[in-house]
C-alpha positions in Angstrom: 88.6 -82.7 -81.3 87.7 -79.6 -83.2 87.2 -80.1 -86.9 86.5 -77.4 -89.4 85.5 -78.2 -93.0 85.5 -75.6 -95.8 82.5 -77.0 -97.5 80.5 -76.6 -100.7 77.2 -78.4 -100.4 76.9 -78.6 -104.2 80.1 -80.9 -104.3 79.7 -84.6 -103.8 83.2 -85.0 -102.5 82.6 -82.3 -100.0 79.3 -83.9 -98.9 80.9 -87.3 -98.5 83.8 -85.8 -96.5 81.3 -84.1 -94.2 79.3 -87.3 -93.8 82.5 -89.2 -92.9 83.4 -86.6 -90.2 79.9 -86.9 -88.7 80.2 -90.8 -88.8 83.3 -90.5 -86.7 81.2 -88.9 -83.9 82.2 -85.3 -84.5 80.0 -82.4 -85.4 82.4 -80.1 -87.3 82.4 -76.4 -87.8 81.0 -76.1 -91.3 82.1 -73.1 -93.3 80.4 -72.7 -96.6 83.3 -70.8 -98.1 81.3 -69.5 -101.1 79.0 -67.7 -98.7 81.7 -66.9 -96.1 85.1 -66.8 -97.8 88.2 -67.0 -95.6 90.1 -63.8 -95.0 93.5 -63.4 -96.6 95.2 -64.3 -93.3 93.0 -67.4 -92.9 93.6 -68.5 -96.4 97.4 -68.0 -96.0 97.2 -70.1 -92.8 95.4 -72.9 -94.6 97.9 -72.9 -97.4 100.8 -73.1 -95.0 99.1 -75.9 -93.0 98.5 -77.9 -96.2 102.1 -77.7 -97.2 102.5 -74.3 -98.7 101.7 -75.0 -102.3 99.0 -72.5 -103.3 98.5 -74.1 -106.7 97.6 -77.4 -105.0 94.5 -75.6 -103.5 93.3 -73.9 -106.7 90.3 -75.5 -108.4 90.3 -75.4 -112.2 87.1 -77.2 -113.2 84.0 -75.1 -113.1 85.8 -71.9 -112.3 87.2 -68.9 -114.1 90.7 -70.4 -113.8 91.4 -70.4 -117.6 89.7 -67.1 -118.3 91.9 -65.4 -115.6 95.0 -67.0 -117.0 95.9 -68.6 -113.8 97.7 -71.4 -115.6 100.5 -68.9 -116.3 103.5 -70.3 -114.3 105.0 -66.8 -114.0 102.1 -65.6 -111.8 103.2 -64.9 -108.2 101.6 -66.5 -105.2 100.2 -63.1 -104.3 98.4 -62.8 -107.7 97.0 -66.4 -107.2 95.9 -65.5 -103.7 94.2 -62.3 -104.9 92.3 -64.3 -107.5 91.2 -66.9 -104.9 90.0 -64.1 -102.6 88.2 -62.4 -105.4 86.7 -65.6 -106.8 86.2 -68.1 -103.8 85.0 -70.8 -106.3 88.7 -71.1 -107.1 89.4 -72.5 -103.7 89.4 -76.3 -104.0 87.3 -78.3 -101.6 86.8 -79.8 -99.2 89.6 -78.6 -96.9 89.5 -80.0 -93.4 91.4 -78.5 -90.5 92.0 -80.3 -87.2 94.7 -80.4 -84.6 96.5 -82.8 -86.9 96.9 -80.1 -89.6 94.9 -79.2 -92.7 94.3 -81.2 -95.8 92.5 -81.0 -99.2 90.3 -84.2 -98.9 90.2 -85.3 -102.5 89.3 -88.2 -102.4 87.0 -87.8 -99.4 88.5 -90.7 -97.4 91.7 -88.7 -96.9 89.8 -87.1 -94.1 90.1 -90.3 -92.0 93.8 -89.5 -91.3 92.7 -86.2 -89.9 90.2 -87.6 -87.3 90.7 -89.0 -83.8 88.2 -91.8 -84.6 88.9 -92.9 -88.2 87.3 -96.3 -87.7 83.8 -95.4 -89.0 83.2 -98.9 -90.4 81.9 -99.4 -93.9 80.9 -96.1 -95.6 79.1 -95.8 -98.9 79.8 -92.7 -100.9 77.0 -91.0 -102.9 78.3 -92.6 -106.1 78.1 -96.1 -104.6 81.8 -96.5 -103.9 82.3 -98.4 -100.6 85.1 -97.3 -98.2 86.0 -99.8 -95.5 87.2 -97.2 -93.1 87.9 -99.6 -90.2 90.8 -101.0 -92.2 92.3 -97.7 -93.2 95.4 -96.6 -91.4 95.2 -93.2 -89.9 
């Protein structure tokens, strides 16, 4: 299975998601999207694969979201997309893409449904939360 993660190594949720993918026996394609932002076409494809709601993939915390006025409900999807491309920090993370689709994995255990082998046993997140992945349904 090919797995791609749009990853921010400074984000605990993203690090946990990456660790869960690796615990499943897969070495994913890791794209540090702040260093290598997706193209417009790739971002549109990801948005479509995650359900088509661009606002669901916009990160507010720790970004210029408020300063850019992105909370304005009258902004078009094109304007939001332009902002995300100009300021990749606005792209929420981690986003995982597999043959099963694409998903924003917040919380990180959402990645399990995206994997061929979700039964990774007991997994302890960085914050100490324990996930019993062998009992999660994929």
